[in-house]
C-alpha positions in Angstrom: 90.8 -26.5 65.9 93.1 -25.0 63.3 92.4 -26.2 59.7 95.2 -27.9 57.9 96.1 -25.6 54.9 97.8 -28.4 53.0 94.6 -30.5 53.1 92.5 -27.5 52.1 94.7 -26.8 49.1 94.8 -30.4 48.1 91.0 -30.5 48.3 90.6 -27.4 46.2 93.0 -28.7 43.6 91.3 -32.1 43.4 87.8 -30.8 43.1 87.7 -30.0 39.3 89.3 -33.3 38.5 86.8 -35.2 40.6 83.9 -33.4 39.0 85.0 -34.7 35.6 84.9 -38.2 36.9 81.3 -38.1 38.0 79.2 -40.6 36.0 76.8 -39.4 33.4 73.1 -40.0 33.4 73.5 -42.8 30.9 76.2 -44.4 33.0 74.0 -44.2 36.1 71.1 -45.8 34.3 73.4 -48.5 33.1 74.7 -49.1 36.6 71.1 -49.2 37.9 70.1 -51.8 35.3 73.2 -54.0 36.0 72.6 -53.8 39.7 68.9 -54.7 39.3 69.9 -57.7 37.1 72.5 -58.8 39.7 69.9 -58.6 42.4 67.5 -60.7 40.4 70.1 -63.4 39.8 70.9 -63.4 43.5 67.3 -63.7 44.3 66.9 -66.7 42.0 70.1 -68.4 43.5 68.7 -67.8 47.0 65.3 -69.3 46.1 67.0 -72.3 44.5 69.1 -72.9 47.5 66.2 -72.7 49.9 64.1 -75.1 47.8 67.0 -77.6 47.5 67.9 -77.3 51.2 64.8 -76.4 53.2 65.8 -77.9 56.6 69.3 -76.3 56.5 67.8 -73.0 55.5 65.3 -73.0 58.4 68.1 -74.0 60.8 70.3 -71.1 59.5 67.4 -68.7 59.9 66.6 -69.9 63.4 70.3 -69.6 64.4 70.6 -66.1 63.0 67.4 -65.1 64.9 68.6 -66.6 68.2 72.0 -64.8 67.7 70.4 -61.5 66.9 68.0 -61.8 69.8 70.8 -62.6 72.1 72.8 -59.6 70.9 69.9 -57.2 71.2 68.8 -58.6 74.6 72.3 -58.3 76.0 72.4 -54.6 75.6 69.6 -54.0 78.0 
């Protein structure tokens, strides 16, 4: 396969610009904290939903398990 010289040149030209756009350590830490907070909020919402709708939650879980089992078993 012959490499595409236009693509190679575009990649070389874009590399220094992309390096400047990399997040700093502080930005990464901020993103980590925000992500962790969002996961905790999602976990609380999930727990509240399950406690408010236990039968529906169990039926959804059973349905997902049956569907997954059917898909996995079908490949054999």
